[in-house]
LORO-49523 format. One record per residue: residue number from 1; x, y, z of N, C-alpha, C, CB in turn; residue in one letter. Coordinates in nm, 2 decimals. Glycine has a CB too. Example, Ala and Ser with C-alpha at 12.3 -4.5 7.8 and 13.67 -1.06 7.14 Angstrom:
! residues 2
- 1;1.32;-0.57;0.78;1.23;-0.45;0.78;1.32;-0.33;0.78;1.13;-0.45;0.90;a $
- 2;1.28;-0.22;0.71;1.37;-0.11;0.71;1.29;0.00;0.79;1.41;-0.06;0.57;s $
! end
This chain:
! residues 155
- 1;0.09;-0.11;-0.01;0.00;0.00;0.00;0.09;0.12;0.01;-0.11;-0.01;0.11;m $
- 2;0.06;0.22;-0.07;0.13;0.35;-0.10;0.10;0.45;0.00;0.10;0.40;-0.25;d $
- 3;0.04;0.42;0.11;0.01;0.52;0.20;-0.12;0.59;0.18;0.13;0.63;0.20;g $
- 4;-0.19;0.54;0.09;-0.33;0.60;0.04;-0.44;0.50;0.07;-0.34;0.64;-0.12;k $
- 5;-0.55;0.55;0.11;-0.68;0.48;0.12;-0.74;0.49;-0.01;-0.76;0.52;0.23;i $
- 6;-0.74;0.60;-0.06;-0.82;0.64;-0.18;-0.75;0.77;-0.24;-0.98;0.67;-0.15;s $
- 7;-0.80;0.83;-0.34;-0.74;0.94;-0.41;-0.71;1.06;-0.32;-0.82;0.99;-0.52;k $
- 8;-0.80;1.08;-0.22;-0.80;1.20;-0.14;-0.77;1.17;0.01;-0.94;1.27;-0.16;h $
- 9;-0.77;1.03;0.03;-0.73;1.00;0.18;-0.61;0.93;0.20;-0.83;0.93;0.25;i $
- 10;-0.53;0.98;0.29;-0.40;0.91;0.31;-0.42;0.82;0.44;-0.28;1.01;0.33;s $
- 11;-0.34;0.70;0.45;-0.36;0.62;0.55;-0.34;0.70;0.69;-0.28;0.50;0.54;l $
- 12;-0.24;0.78;0.69;-0.21;0.88;0.79;-0.33;0.95;0.85;-0.12;0.97;0.74;k $
- 13;-0.41;1.00;0.76;-0.55;1.08;0.80;-0.64;0.99;0.84;-0.62;1.16;0.68;e $
- 14;-0.64;0.87;0.79;-0.75;0.77;0.82;-0.73;0.71;0.95;-0.75;0.66;0.72;a $
- 15;-0.62;0.71;1.00;-0.59;0.64;1.14;-0.54;0.75;1.25;-0.46;0.54;1.13;t $
- 16;-0.54;0.88;1.21;-0.50;0.98;1.30;-0.58;0.99;1.42;-0.50;1.10;1.23;r $
- 17;-0.53;1.00;1.53;-0.60;1.01;1.67;-0.52;1.07;1.78;-0.65;0.87;1.71;s $
- 18;-0.55;1.19;1.82;-0.48;1.26;1.93;-0.47;1.18;2.05;-0.54;1.40;1.96;n $
- 19;-0.60;1.11;2.07;-0.62;1.03;2.20;-0.53;0.90;2.19;-0.78;0.99;2.21;t $
- 20;-0.53;0.84;2.08;-0.44;0.72;2.05;-0.28;0.77;2.09;-0.46;0.68;1.89;a $
- 21;-0.25;0.88;2.03;-0.11;0.92;2.04;-0.08;0.95;2.18;-0.08;1.05;1.95;q $
- 22;-0.16;1.02;2.25;-0.14;1.07;2.39;-0.14;0.94;2.48;-0.26;1.17;2.44;r $
- 23;-0.21;0.84;2.45;-0.23;0.73;2.54;-0.14;0.61;2.50;-0.40;0.68;2.54;l $
- 24;-0.07;0.63;2.37;0.01;0.52;2.34;-0.05;0.40;2.27;0.07;0.47;2.44;g $
- 25;-0.17;0.43;2.22;-0.26;0.33;2.16;-0.21;0.30;2.02;-0.41;0.37;2.16;i $
- 26;-0.20;0.17;1.98;-0.17;0.13;1.85;-0.30;0.14;1.77;-0.12;-0.01;1.84;d $
- 27;-0.32;0.23;1.66;-0.43;0.26;1.59;-0.41;0.22;1.46;-0.48;0.38;1.60;n $
- 28;-0.34;0.12;1.43;-0.31;0.07;1.28;-0.41;-0.06;1.25;-0.14;0.02;1.24;f $
- 29;-0.48;-0.04;1.14;-0.57;-0.15;1.11;-0.50;-0.27;1.04;-0.68;-0.09;1.02;p $
- 30;-0.58;-0.39;1.06;-0.54;-0.51;1.00;-0.56;-0.49;0.85;-0.61;-0.62;1.05;t $
- 31;-0.51;-0.60;0.77;-0.54;-0.59;0.63;-0.68;-0.61;0.59;-0.46;-0.69;0.55;n $
- 32;-0.76;-0.69;0.67;-0.90;-0.70;0.64;-0.97;-0.58;0.65;-0.96;-0.80;0.73;d $
- 33;-0.93;-0.49;0.76;-1.00;-0.37;0.80;-0.96;-0.26;0.69;-0.94;-0.32;0.96;v $
- 34;-0.83;-0.27;0.64;-0.79;-0.18;0.54;-0.86;-0.19;0.42;-0.65;-0.19;0.52;l $
- 35;-0.90;-0.32;0.38;-0.98;-0.34;0.27;-1.12;-0.26;0.28;-0.99;-0.49;0.25;i $
- 36;-1.18;-0.28;0.40;-1.31;-0.22;0.43;-1.30;-0.06;0.42;-1.36;-0.26;0.57;k $
- 37;-1.18;-0.01;0.47;-1.16;0.12;0.47;-1.15;0.18;0.33;-1.05;0.15;0.54;m $
- 38;-1.08;0.11;0.24;-1.07;0.15;0.09;-1.20;0.16;0.03;-0.98;0.05;0.01;e $
- 39;-1.28;0.05;0.06;-1.43;0.04;0.00;-1.51;0.17;0.04;-1.50;-0.09;0.06;l $
- 40;-1.51;0.18;0.17;-1.60;0.31;0.21;-1.55;0.44;0.16;-1.60;0.32;0.36;i $
- 41;-1.41;0.44;0.15;-1.35;0.57;0.10;-1.39;0.58;-0.06;-1.18;0.55;0.11;a $
- 42;-1.38;0.47;-0.12;-1.43;0.49;-0.27;-1.58;0.47;-0.31;-1.37;0.39;-0.35;n $
- 43;-1.65;0.43;-0.22;-1.80;0.42;-0.25;-1.87;0.54;-0.18;-1.85;0.29;-0.20;k $
- 44;-1.82;0.61;-0.08;-1.88;0.72;-0.01;-1.80;0.85;-0.02;-1.90;0.68;0.13;i $
- 45;-1.68;0.84;0.03;-1.60;0.97;0.04;-1.57;1.03;-0.10;-1.46;0.95;0.12;f $
- 46;-1.51;0.94;-0.19;-1.46;1.01;-0.32;-1.57;1.05;-0.40;-1.37;0.91;-0.41;e $
- 47;-1.69;1.00;-0.42;-1.80;1.05;-0.50;-1.85;1.18;-0.43;-1.91;0.95;-0.51;p $
- 48;-1.85;1.18;-0.29;-1.90;1.31;-0.22;-1.79;1.42;-0.24;-1.93;1.28;-0.05;l $
- 49;-1.66;1.38;-0.23;-1.55;1.49;-0.26;-1.55;1.54;-0.40;-1.40;1.42;-0.23;r $
- 50;-1.59;1.45;-0.50;-1.60;1.50;-0.63;-1.72;1.59;-0.65;-1.61;1.39;-0.73;e $
- 51;-1.83;1.58;-0.59;-1.94;1.64;-0.59;-1.92;1.79;-0.53;-2.03;1.56;-0.52;y $
- 52;-1.87;1.79;-0.41;-1.85;1.93;-0.34;-1.72;1.99;-0.40;-1.83;1.91;-0.18;v $
- 53;-1.64;1.93;-0.46;-1.52;1.98;-0.52;-1.44;2.07;-0.42;-1.55;2.06;-0.64;d $
- 54;-1.42;2.02;-0.29;-1.35;2.09;-0.19;-1.31;2.00;-0.10;-1.43;2.21;-0.12;c $
- 55;-1.19;2.03;-0.01;-1.15;1.94;0.10;-1.27;1.91;0.19;-1.03;2.01;0.19;p $
- 56;-1.27;1.78;0.25;-1.36;1.74;0.35;-1.28;1.69;0.47;-1.47;1.63;0.30;i $
- 57;-1.30;1.75;0.58;-1.23;1.70;0.70;-1.28;1.58;0.75;-1.23;1.80;0.80;y $
- 58;-1.20;1.48;0.78;-1.25;1.36;0.84;-1.20;1.36;0.99;-1.19;1.22;0.76;i $
- 59;-1.31;1.37;1.07;-1.28;1.39;1.23;-1.26;1.25;1.28;-1.40;1.46;1.31;s $
- 60;-1.31;1.14;1.22;-1.28;1.01;1.27;-1.31;0.91;1.17;-1.36;0.97;1.40;s $
- 61;-1.22;0.82;1.16;-1.22;0.71;1.05;-1.20;0.59;1.13;-1.11;0.72;0.92;f $
- 62;-1.08;0.52;1.11;-1.06;0.40;1.19;-1.02;0.43;1.34;-0.94;0.31;1.12;y $
- 63;-1.08;0.33;1.41;-1.06;0.34;1.56;-1.03;0.19;1.60;-1.20;0.40;1.65;r $
- 64;-0.92;0.16;1.66;-0.88;0.04;1.71;-0.98;0.01;1.82;-0.74;0.03;1.77;s $
- 65;-1.02;-0.12;1.86;-1.09;-0.15;1.97;-1.05;-0.08;2.10;-1.09;-0.28;1.99;p $
- 66;-0.92;-0.08;2.13;-0.87;-0.02;2.23;-0.89;0.14;2.24;-0.73;-0.06;2.23;e $
- 67;-0.87;0.20;2.13;-0.90;0.35;2.12;-1.04;0.36;2.14;-0.86;0.42;1.99;l $
- 68;-1.13;0.29;2.08;-1.27;0.31;2.08;-1.32;0.29;2.23;-1.34;0.21;1.99;n $
- 69;-1.26;0.21;2.30;-1.30;0.20;2.45;-1.24;0.32;2.53;-1.24;0.06;2.51;t $
- 70;-1.13;0.37;2.49;-1.07;0.48;2.55;-1.15;0.61;2.54;-0.94;0.49;2.51;a $
- 71;-1.21;0.62;2.42;-1.30;0.74;2.40;-1.45;0.73;2.43;-1.29;0.79;2.27;i $
- 72;-1.48;0.61;2.49;-1.62;0.58;2.52;-1.71;0.55;2.39;-1.68;0.70;2.59;g $
- 73;-1.64;0.51;2.29;-1.73;0.48;2.17;-1.83;0.36;2.18;-1.64;0.46;2.04;g $
- 74;-1.92;0.34;2.10;-2.02;0.23;2.10;-1.94;0.10;2.08;-2.14;0.25;1.98;s $
- 75;-1.98;-0.01;2.16;-1.92;-0.14;2.16;-1.93;-0.20;2.03;-1.98;-0.22;2.26;k $
- 76;-2.03;-0.17;1.95;-2.06;-0.22;1.81;-2.02;-0.10;1.71;-2.22;-0.26;1.80;n $
- 77;-1.92;-0.02;1.74;-1.89;0.09;1.64;-1.84;0.03;1.52;-1.79;0.19;1.70;s $
- 78;-1.89;0.08;1.40;-1.84;0.04;1.27;-1.70;0.10;1.24;-1.94;0.08;1.17;q $
- 79;-1.66;0.20;1.32;-1.52;0.27;1.31;-1.42;0.17;1.33;-1.51;0.39;1.42;h $
- 80;-1.45;0.06;1.42;-1.36;-0.05;1.46;-1.34;-0.14;1.34;-1.42;-0.13;1.59;c $
- 81;-1.44;-0.15;1.26;-1.44;-0.24;1.15;-1.38;-0.18;1.02;-1.58;-0.27;1.12;k $
- 82;-1.35;-0.04;1.02;-1.32;0.03;0.90;-1.44;0.07;0.81;-1.23;-0.05;0.84;g $
- 83;-1.56;0.05;0.86;-1.67;0.08;0.79;-1.75;0.20;0.81;-1.75;-0.01;0.80;e $
- 84;-1.68;0.32;0.89;-1.74;0.43;0.92;-1.65;0.54;0.91;-1.81;0.43;1.04;a $
- 85;-1.71;0.66;0.86;-1.64;0.79;0.87;-1.72;0.90;0.92;-1.59;0.83;0.73;i $
- 86;-1.66;0.99;0.99;-1.73;1.11;1.05;-1.67;1.23;0.96;-1.69;1.12;1.21;d $
- 87;-1.76;1.30;0.91;-1.71;1.42;0.82;-1.76;1.53;0.88;-1.76;1.41;0.67;l $
- 88;-1.68;1.65;0.86;-1.71;1.78;0.91;-1.66;1.88;0.81;-1.63;1.80;1.05;d $
- 89;-1.75;1.99;0.80;-1.73;2.10;0.71;-1.63;2.20;0.75;-1.85;2.16;0.69;d $
- 90;-1.56;2.18;0.85;-1.48;2.28;0.91;-1.36;2.35;0.80;-1.41;2.21;1.04;v $
- 91;-1.32;2.28;0.70;-1.24;2.32;0.60;-1.30;2.32;0.46;-1.13;2.24;0.59;y $
- 92;-1.43;2.32;0.46;-1.51;2.30;0.34;-1.57;2.43;0.31;-1.60;2.19;0.34;s $
- 93;-1.60;2.44;0.17;-1.69;2.56;0.13;-1.83;2.54;0.14;-1.67;2.61;0.00;k $
- 94;-1.88;2.42;0.16;-2.01;2.38;0.18;-2.04;2.32;0.33;-2.04;2.29;0.08;v $
- 95;-2.16;2.31;0.36;-2.20;2.28;0.50;-2.21;2.13;0.51;-2.34;2.35;0.54;k $
- 96;-2.22;2.09;0.64;-2.23;1.94;0.66;-2.37;1.89;0.60;-2.22;1.91;0.83;n $
- 97;-2.47;1.98;0.61;-2.60;1.95;0.55;-2.59;1.90;0.40;-2.70;2.06;0.57;k $
- 98;-2.51;1.97;0.33;-2.48;1.93;0.19;-2.42;1.79;0.18;-2.38;2.04;0.11;v $
- 99;-2.34;1.75;0.27;-2.27;1.63;0.27;-2.37;1.52;0.29;-2.16;1.62;0.38;f $
- 100;-2.46;1.55;0.40;-2.57;1.47;0.45;-2.67;1.44;0.32;-2.63;1.54;0.57;f $
- 101;-2.72;1.55;0.27;-2.82;1.54;0.16;-2.76;1.47;0.04;-2.86;1.68;0.12;n $
- 102;-2.65;1.49;0.01;-2.58;1.42;-0.11;-2.58;1.27;-0.09;-2.43;1.47;-0.13;y $
- 103;-2.53;1.24;0.02;-2.51;1.09;0.05;-2.66;1.02;0.06;-2.43;1.08;0.20;i $
- 104;-2.75;1.09;0.13;-2.89;1.04;0.14;-2.95;1.02;0.00;-2.98;1.14;0.23;k $
- 105;-2.93;1.12;-0.09;-3.00;1.12;-0.21;-2.93;1.04;-0.33;-3.04;1.26;-0.25;e $
- 106;-2.80;1.02;-0.32;-2.72;0.97;-0.42;-2.63;0.85;-0.40;-2.64;1.07;-0.47;n $
- 107;-2.62;0.79;-0.28;-2.52;0.70;-0.26;-2.59;0.59;-0.18;-2.40;0.77;-0.19;l $
- 108;-2.54;0.46;-0.19;-2.58;0.35;-0.11;-2.51;0.36;0.03;-2.55;0.22;-0.18;d $
- 109;-2.56;0.34;0.14;-2.49;0.34;0.25;-2.55;0.24;0.36;-2.48;0.49;0.30;f $
- 110;-2.48;0.22;0.48;-2.55;0.14;0.59;-2.62;0.22;0.68;-2.44;0.06;0.67;d $
- 111;-2.55;0.32;0.73;-2.62;0.43;0.82;-2.57;0.56;0.79;-2.59;0.40;0.97;q $
- 112;-2.66;0.64;0.79;-2.62;0.80;0.78;-2.68;0.87;0.90;-2.68;0.87;0.64;l $
- 113;-2.59;0.93;0.97;-2.65;1.00;1.09;-2.61;1.15;1.09;-2.58;0.93;1.23;i $
- 114;-2.72;1.23;1.11;-2.71;1.37;1.13;-2.69;1.39;1.28;-2.85;1.44;1.09;w $
- 115;-2.55;1.41;1.31;-2.50;1.43;1.44;-2.52;1.55;1.51;-2.36;1.41;1.42;e $
- 116;-2.60;1.58;1.60;-2.63;1.68;1.68;-2.65;1.81;1.60;-2.52;1.69;1.79;f $
- 117;-2.59;1.93;1.63;-2.61;2.04;1.56;-2.74;2.10;1.58;-2.58;2.03;1.43;g $
- 118;-2.80;2.16;1.47;-2.93;2.22;1.48;-3.01;2.18;1.36;-2.92;2.37;1.50;d $
- 119;-3.14;2.23;1.33;-3.22;2.20;1.23;-3.16;2.23;1.09;-3.34;2.25;1.25;e $
- 120;-3.07;2.33;1.10;-3.01;2.37;0.98;-2.88;2.30;0.92;-2.99;2.51;1.00;q $
- 121;-2.81;2.26;1.03;-2.68;2.19;0.99;-2.64;2.10;1.11;-2.56;2.31;0.95;n $
- 122;-2.60;1.97;1.07;-2.55;1.88;1.18;-2.40;1.93;1.23;-2.54;1.72;1.12;p $
- 123;-2.37;1.91;1.35;-2.23;1.92;1.40;-2.13;1.85;1.32;-2.22;1.88;1.53;a $
- 124;-2.17;1.73;1.27;-2.08;1.65;1.17;-2.18;1.54;1.12;-1.95;1.58;1.24;w $
- 125;-2.13;1.47;1.02;-2.21;1.36;0.96;-2.13;1.23;0.98;-2.23;1.39;0.81;v $
- 126;-2.20;1.13;1.03;-2.14;0.99;1.04;-2.21;0.91;0.92;-2.17;0.91;1.19;h $
- 127;-2.12;0.84;0.86;-2.17;0.75;0.75;-2.09;0.62;0.76;-2.15;0.82;0.61;v $
- 128;-2.17;0.51;0.73;-2.10;0.39;0.72;-2.15;0.31;0.60;-2.12;0.31;0.85;s $
- 129;-2.05;0.21;0.56;-2.09;0.13;0.44;-2.03;0.00;0.46;-2.04;0.20;0.32;y $
- 130;-2.10;-0.11;0.41;-2.07;-0.24;0.43;-2.06;-0.30;0.28;-2.19;-0.32;0.52;k $
- 131;-1.97;-0.40;0.27;-1.97;-0.46;0.14;-2.09;-0.52;0.10;-1.86;-0.56;0.13;e $
- 132;-2.16;-0.58;0.19;-2.30;-0.65;0.16;-2.39;-0.61;0.28;-2.29;-0.82;0.14;k $
- 133;-2.51;-0.60;0.24;-2.62;-0.58;0.33;-2.64;-0.43;0.39;-2.61;-0.67;0.44;g $
- 134;-2.61;-0.33;0.30;-2.64;-0.19;0.35;-2.79;-0.17;0.38;-2.60;-0.09;0.25;n $
- 135;-2.81;-0.11;0.49;-2.95;-0.09;0.52;-3.02;0.05;0.48;-2.97;-0.11;0.68;r $
- 136;-2.94;0.14;0.44;-2.98;0.27;0.40;-3.06;0.34;0.51;-3.05;0.25;0.27;n $
- 137;-3.01;0.32;0.63;-3.08;0.37;0.77;-3.04;0.50;0.79;-3.06;0.28;0.90;r $
- 138;-3.13;0.59;0.81;-3.10;0.74;0.85;-3.15;0.77;0.98;-3.15;0.83;0.75;i $
- 139;-3.06;0.82;1.06;-3.08;0.85;1.19;-3.03;1.00;1.23;-3.01;0.75;1.27;l $
- 140;-3.09;1.04;1.34;-3.05;1.17;1.39;-3.00;1.15;1.54;-3.17;1.28;1.38;k $
- 141;-2.89;1.20;1.58;-2.83;1.19;1.72;-2.87;1.32;1.79;-2.67;1.18;1.72;a $
- 142;-2.94;1.29;1.90;-2.98;1.40;2.00;-2.94;1.37;2.13;-3.13;1.42;1.99;i $
- 143;-2.93;1.47;2.21;-2.91;1.45;2.36;-3.03;1.46;2.43;-2.82;1.56;2.42;k $
- 144;-3.06;1.37;2.51;-3.18;1.35;2.61;-3.14;1.31;2.74;-3.29;1.25;2.56;e $
- 145;-3.15;1.40;2.83;-3.11;1.39;2.98;-2.96;1.35;2.98;-3.20;1.28;3.05;k $
- 146;-2.88;1.43;2.91;-2.74;1.41;2.90;-2.69;1.28;2.83;-2.69;1.42;3.04;g $
- 147;-2.77;1.20;2.77;-2.72;1.09;2.71;-2.76;1.10;2.56;-2.78;0.96;2.77;k $
- 148;-2.67;1.05;2.47;-2.70;1.04;2.33;-2.81;0.94;2.29;-2.57;1.00;2.25;t $
- 149;-2.91;0.99;2.21;-3.01;0.91;2.16;-3.01;0.91;2.01;-3.14;0.94;2.22;k $
- 150;-3.05;0.81;1.95;-3.05;0.80;1.81;-3.20;0.78;1.77;-2.96;0.69;1.75;y $
- 151;-3.26;0.86;1.69;-3.39;0.86;1.65;-3.40;0.84;1.50;-3.46;0.96;1.69;i $
- 152;-3.51;0.77;1.44;-3.52;0.75;1.29;-3.55;0.89;1.23;-3.63;0.64;1.25;l $
- 153;-3.49;0.92;1.12;-3.49;1.04;1.05;-3.63;1.04;1.00;-3.39;1.04;0.94;w $
- 154;-3.69;1.15;1.01;-3.84;1.17;0.95;-3.86;1.28;0.87;-3.94;1.17;1.06;d $
- 155;-3.77;1.33;0.82;-3.77;1.45;0.73;-3.76;1.41;0.59;-3.66;1.54;0.76;q $
! end
């Protein structure tokens, strides 16, 4: 592997974690996970990147099980399998809502989550993709009594 997951994603970017670095956690994926990372990068990220024609910040891609535990991630997190990416508009000329709507209307995916934010724009977008059995499930993450709750998208 030449250090690239896809045309616009480096392996370094896909495995970057300040928490892993700070805690000395190995956050390098297995070959099986790398294959899944390449798949979601090419099926979700690259078509979206081409559509928006500007950089997209990846706030979280691969998380080793140890890192996922350290940050309090879901025990079933698809990030640990290389099947999920969190996208943020921090460096983009378009909003997270554009990412969300493009994926929802144009791409196959397993889960697409409007992560917090407000009715105009999510704080970030979580999207997952599996080689087989994508559910095209759309959710919205909200805080309820201090806990994260996922509700089915109804818009």
